[in-house]
ChimeraX commands (.cxc) that place a marker at each C-alpha (Angstrom):
marker #1 position 0.00,0.00,0.00 radius 0.5
marker #1 position 1.21,3.54,-0.62 radius 0.5
marker #1 position 2.56,5.64,2.22 radius 0.5
marker #1 position 4.42,8.81,3.09 radius 0.5
marker #1 position 8.03,9.00,4.23 radius 0.5
marker #1 position 8.02,10.67,7.66 radius 0.5
marker #1 position 11.70,10.34,8.62 radius 0.5
marker #1 position 14.93,9.43,6.85 radius 0.5
marker #1 position 17.19,8.05,9.58 radius 0.5
marker #1 position 20.34,7.42,7.54 radius 0.5
marker #1 position 22.44,9.30,5.02 radius 0.5
marker #1 position 24.48,8.15,2.06 radius 0.5
marker #1 position 27.78,6.86,3.41 radius 0.5
marker #1 position 26.38,5.85,6.80 radius 0.5
marker #1 position 27.20,2.37,8.05 radius 0.5
marker #1 position 24.13,0.53,9.30 radius 0.5
marker #1 position 23.59,-2.72,11.15 radius 0.5
marker #1 position 21.10,-5.45,10.26 radius 0.5
marker #1 position 17.67,-4.37,11.48 radius 0.5
marker #1 position 18.58,-0.69,11.89 radius 0.5
marker #1 position 15.87,1.70,10.72 radius 0.5
marker #1 position 16.84,3.54,7.53 radius 0.5
marker #1 position 13.50,5.13,6.60 radius 0.5
marker #1 position 10.16,5.46,8.42 radius 0.5
marker #1 position 6.99,5.32,6.33 radius 0.5
marker #1 position 3.47,6.18,7.50 radius 0.5
marker #1 position 0.71,4.12,5.93 radius 0.5
marker #1 position -2.87,3.70,7.15 radius 0.5
marker #1 position -2.14,5.87,10.22 radius 0.5
marker #1 position 0.69,3.56,11.34 radius 0.5
marker #1 position 4.44,4.15,11.17 radius 0.5
marker #1 position 6.60,1.39,9.72 radius 0.5
marker #1 position 10.39,1.31,9.99 radius 0.5
marker #1 position 12.10,0.11,6.83 radius 0.5
marker #1 position 15.24,-1.55,8.12 radius 0.5
marker #1 position 18.61,-2.53,6.71 radius 0.5
marker #1 position 18.52,-6.19,5.66 radius 0.5
marker #1 position 22.17,-6.69,6.73 radius 0.5
marker #1 position 25.22,-4.78,7.95 radius 0.5
marker #1 position 26.52,-2.45,5.29 radius 0.5
marker #1 position 26.86,1.05,3.91 radius 0.5
marker #1 position 24.00,3.16,2.60 radius 0.5
marker #1 position 25.02,3.86,-0.99 radius 0.5
marker #1 position 21.83,5.50,-2.20 radius 0.5
marker #1 position 18.74,7.18,-0.75 radius 0.5
marker #1 position 15.92,7.61,-3.22 radius 0.5
marker #1 position 13.43,9.38,-0.92 radius 0.5
marker #1 position 13.15,12.36,1.40 radius 0.5
marker #1 position 10.77,13.18,4.25 radius 0.5
marker #1 position 7.36,14.04,2.81 radius 0.5
marker #1 position 7.70,11.89,-0.31 radius 0.5
marker #1 position 4.80,9.57,-1.19 radius 0.5
marker #1 position 5.96,6.04,-1.96 radius 0.5
marker #1 position 4.44,2.95,-3.55 radius 0.5
marker #1 position 4.58,-0.61,-2.24 radius 0.5
marker #1 position 7.30,-1.79,-4.64 radius 0.5
marker #1 position 9.34,1.41,-4.68 radius 0.5
marker #1 position 13.03,1.20,-3.77 radius 0.5
marker #1 position 13.68,3.62,-0.92 radius 0.5
marker #1 position 17.36,3.00,-0.17 radius 0.5
marker #1 position 20.24,0.81,-1.28 radius 0.5
marker #1 position 22.56,-0.82,1.25 radius 0.5
marker #1 position 25.80,-2.41,0.07 radius 0.5
marker #1 position 27.02,-5.20,2.37 radius 0.5
marker #1 position 30.26,-4.62,4.30 radius 0.5
marker #1 position 31.43,-8.18,3.74 radius 0.5
marker #1 position 30.51,-9.23,0.23 radius 0.5
marker #1 position 31.74,-12.76,0.96 radius 0.5
marker #1 position 29.02,-13.11,3.62 radius 0.5
marker #1 position 26.13,-11.72,1.56 radius 0.5
marker #1 position 25.69,-12.55,-2.12 radius 0.5
marker #1 position 25.19,-9.26,-3.98 radius 0.5
marker #1 position 23.36,-6.23,-2.67 radius 0.5
marker #1 position 19.78,-5.93,-1.57 radius 0.5
marker #1 position 17.41,-3.00,-1.68 radius 0.5
marker #1 position 15.20,-2.12,1.30 radius 0.5
marker #1 position 11.55,-1.95,0.27 radius 0.5
marker #1 position 8.42,-0.88,2.19 radius 0.5
marker #1 position 7.10,-4.46,2.35 radius 0.5
marker #1 position 10.21,-5.39,4.36 radius 0.5
marker #1 position 9.20,-2.99,7.13 radius 0.5
marker #1 position 9.40,-4.26,10.68 radius 0.5
marker #1 position 6.06,-4.69,12.42 radius 0.5
marker link #1:1,2 radius 0.2
marker link #1:2,3 radius 0.2
marker link #1:3,4 radius 0.2
marker link #1:4,5 radius 0.2
marker link #1:5,6 radius 0.2
marker link #1:6,7 radius 0.2
marker link #1:7,8 radius 0.2
marker link #1:8,9 radius 0.2
marker link #1:9,10 radius 0.2
marker link #1:10,11 radius 0.2
marker link #1:11,12 radius 0.2
marker link #1:12,13 radius 0.2
marker link #1:13,14 radius 0.2
marker link #1:14,15 radius 0.2
marker link #1:15,16 radius 0.2
marker link #1:16,17 radius 0.2
marker link #1:17,18 radius 0.2
marker link #1:18,19 radius 0.2
marker link #1:19,20 radius 0.2
marker link #1:20,21 radius 0.2
marker link #1:21,22 radius 0.2
marker link #1:22,23 radius 0.2
marker link #1:23,24 radius 0.2
marker link #1:24,25 radius 0.2
marker link #1:25,26 radius 0.2
marker link #1:26,27 radius 0.2
marker link #1:27,28 radius 0.2
marker link #1:28,29 radius 0.2
marker link #1:29,30 radius 0.2
marker link #1:30,31 radius 0.2
marker link #1:31,32 radius 0.2
marker link #1:32,33 radius 0.2
marker link #1:33,34 radius 0.2
marker link #1:34,35 radius 0.2
marker link #1:35,36 radius 0.2
marker link #1:36,37 radius 0.2
marker link #1:37,38 radius 0.2
marker link #1:38,39 radius 0.2
marker link #1:39,40 radius 0.2
marker link #1:40,41 radius 0.2
marker link #1:41,42 radius 0.2
marker link #1:42,43 radius 0.2
marker link #1:43,44 radius 0.2
marker link #1:44,45 radius 0.2
marker link #1:45,46 radius 0.2
marker link #1:46,47 radius 0.2
marker link #1:47,48 radius 0.2
marker link #1:48,49 radius 0.2
marker link #1:49,50 radius 0.2
marker link #1:50,51 radius 0.2
marker link #1:51,52 radius 0.2
marker link #1:52,53 radius 0.2
marker link #1:53,54 radius 0.2
marker link #1:54,55 radius 0.2
marker link #1:55,56 radius 0.2
marker link #1:56,57 radius 0.2
marker link #1:57,58 radius 0.2
marker link #1:58,59 radius 0.2
marker link #1:59,60 radius 0.2
marker link #1:60,61 radius 0.2
marker link #1:61,62 radius 0.2
marker link #1:62,63 radius 0.2
marker link #1:63,64 radius 0.2
marker link #1:64,65 radius 0.2
marker link #1:65,66 radius 0.2
marker link #1:66,67 radius 0.2
marker link #1:67,68 radius 0.2
marker link #1:68,69 radius 0.2
marker link #1:69,70 radius 0.2
marker link #1:70,71 radius 0.2
marker link #1:71,72 radius 0.2
marker link #1:72,73 radius 0.2
marker link #1:73,74 radius 0.2
marker link #1:74,75 radius 0.2
marker link #1:75,76 radius 0.2
marker link #1:76,77 radius 0.2
marker link #1:77,78 radius 0.2
marker link #1:78,79 radius 0.2
marker link #1:79,80 radius 0.2
marker link #1:80,81 radius 0.2
marker link #1:81,82 radius 0.2
marker link #1:82,83 radius 0.2
view
């Protein structure tokens, strides 16, 4: 479901840990933290506070710190939000 970005908690270049909130999205009067899927570096932020986002929209890109531990990179999406 679509939502609105309320807070961007990381910046490009920030190191994040698995489960750390990167973006907070409000949808249906609830806030959902979109978290980093693994430890890594934020290489791209595609949203800002106030932006409306769709369910499948890529909000941020996190590149893993140890590429040998995680195959490739993954993109945090709204449907991966913590409950």
